[in-house]
C-alpha positions in Angstrom: -17.8 77.6 -27.8 -16.9 75.8 -24.6 -13.2 76.1 -23.5 -13.8 74.6 -20.1 -13.6 71.0 -21.4 -9.9 71.0 -22.7 -8.6 72.5 -19.5 -10.5 70.0 -17.4 -9.1 67.1 -19.4 -5.6 68.5 -19.1 -5.9 68.8 -15.3 -7.3 65.3 -15.2 -4.4 64.0 -17.3 -1.9 65.7 -15.0 -3.5 64.1 -12.0 -3.4 60.7 -13.5 0.2 61.2 -14.6 1.2 62.3 -11.1 -0.7 59.4 -9.5 1.0 57.0 -11.9 4.4 58.5 -11.1 3.8 58.3 -7.4 2.8 54.6 -7.7 5.9 53.9 -9.8 8.1 55.6 -7.2 6.4 53.7 -4.3 6.8 50.4 -6.1 10.5 51.1 -6.7 11.0 52.0 -3.1 9.1 48.9 -2.0 11.2 46.7 -4.3 14.5 48.3 -3.2 13.4 47.8 0.5 12.5 44.2 -0.1 15.8 43.6 -1.9 17.8 45.3 0.8 16.2 43.4 3.7 17.0 40.1 1.9 20.7 40.9 1.5 23.1 38.7 3.4 24.8 40.4 6.4 28.1 39.3 7.9 29.2 41.3 10.9 32.4 43.3 9.9 33.7 43.0 13.5 33.8 39.2 13.1 35.7 39.5 9.8 38.2 42.0 11.3 38.8 39.8 14.3 39.5 36.7 12.2 41.8 38.8 9.9 43.7 40.0 13.0 43.9 36.5 14.3 45.5 35.2 11.1 47.8 38.2 10.9 49.1 37.5 14.4 49.7 33.9 13.4 51.5 35.0 10.2 53.7 37.3 12.2 54.5 34.5 14.8 52.8 36.5 17.5 51.0 33.5 19.1 50.3 35.3 22.4 48.2 38.0 20.7 46.5 35.4 18.5 45.7 33.3 21.5 44.2 36.3 23.3 41.5 36.5 20.5 40.3 32.9 21.1 37.8 31.3 23.4 40.8 29.6 25.2 39.0 26.3 25.5 39.6 22.7 24.3 39.0 23.6 20.6 41.6 26.3 20.4 43.8 25.2 23.3 43.4 25.7 27.0 47.0 27.0 27.3 49.3 28.9 25.1 51.4 25.8 24.5 48.3 23.8 23.4 47.2 26.6 21.2 50.7 26.7 19.5 50.5 23.0 19.0 47.0 23.3 17.4 48.3 26.1 15.1 51.2 23.9 13.9 48.8 20.9 13.2 45.9 22.8 11.7 47.3 25.7 9.8 49.6 25.6 6.8 51.9 28.3 8.2 54.4 28.2 5.3 51.8 29.2 2.8 50.3 31.7 5.2 53.7 33.4 5.5 54.3 33.4 1.8 50.9 35.1 1.0 51.2 38.9 0.9 47.6 39.5 1.9 44.9 37.6 3.7 41.7 37.9 1.7 38.2 37.2 3.1 36.2 35.0 0.7 32.9 34.5 2.3 30.9 33.0 5.2 29.2 29.7 5.9 26.7 29.1 8.6 25.2 31.9 10.7 23.3 33.0 7.6 21.5 36.2 8.4 19.9 39.0 6.3 19.4 42.6 7.2 15.7 41.7 7.6 16.5 39.1 10.2 18.6 41.7 12.1 15.7 44.2 12.0 13.3 41.6 13.3 15.6 40.6 16.1 16.3 44.3 17.0 12.5 45.1 17.1 12.0 42.0 19.3 14.7 43.1 21.7 16.8 40.0 21.0 20.5 39.6 20.4 21.1 40.9 16.8 24.2 38.9 15.7 24.2 35.2 15.0 25.9 33.0 17.6 28.5 31.4 15.3 29.9 32.1 11.8 32.4 30.2 9.7 34.6 32.6 7.8 36.6 31.6 4.8 39.9 33.2 3.9 42.5 32.8 1.2 45.8 32.9 3.1 48.0 31.0 0.7 45.7 28.0 1.3 42.0 28.2 2.1 41.6 28.8 5.9 38.4 28.5 7.9 38.1 30.6 11.0 35.1 29.9 13.1 34.0 32.8 15.4 31.4 32.9 18.2 29.5 35.9 19.6 29.2 36.3 23.3 26.0 37.6 24.9 27.8 41.0 25.2 28.4 41.0 21.4 32.2 40.3 21.5 33.6 38.0 18.9 36.1 35.2 19.7 37.9 32.6 17.6 36.6 29.2 18.5 38.1 27.0 15.7 40.5 27.3 12.8 42.0 25.1 10.2 43.5 25.1 6.7 41.6 22.8 4.3 41.6 21.7 0.8 40.3 24.2 -1.7 
């Protein structure tokens, strides 16, 4: 009677099972990597800057809010122009009444983690140049931020708009 045949088939079955399991794990990791690289990325520093900007306006601290801007024609070349722009573009009453300022999303500057990885590998600037951030601050508020070559974010435009 030959007992070598069943043990050989069991060893072969285990090998096939391990190979199949390894392929399944590899496919799962590949799928997770593909999914992760295609997820949208919005720089948290840009969101934090915009939230601080709106908080300063809400508190009436226009000097600090102005210091976070590009200080050009869009935001105001002087503090007085900036304050005038704030009064014309932002629904301050609804901003003051709202307890919290909530980030809702981003428009423009669409970037994925994969794009960031490709830029990093190529030695280029990683962050997008401009992002439009959307906040619920009593009324919908758009805060547009730009990234300098050094990677610092500045507010370049802001406005309350219809929801």
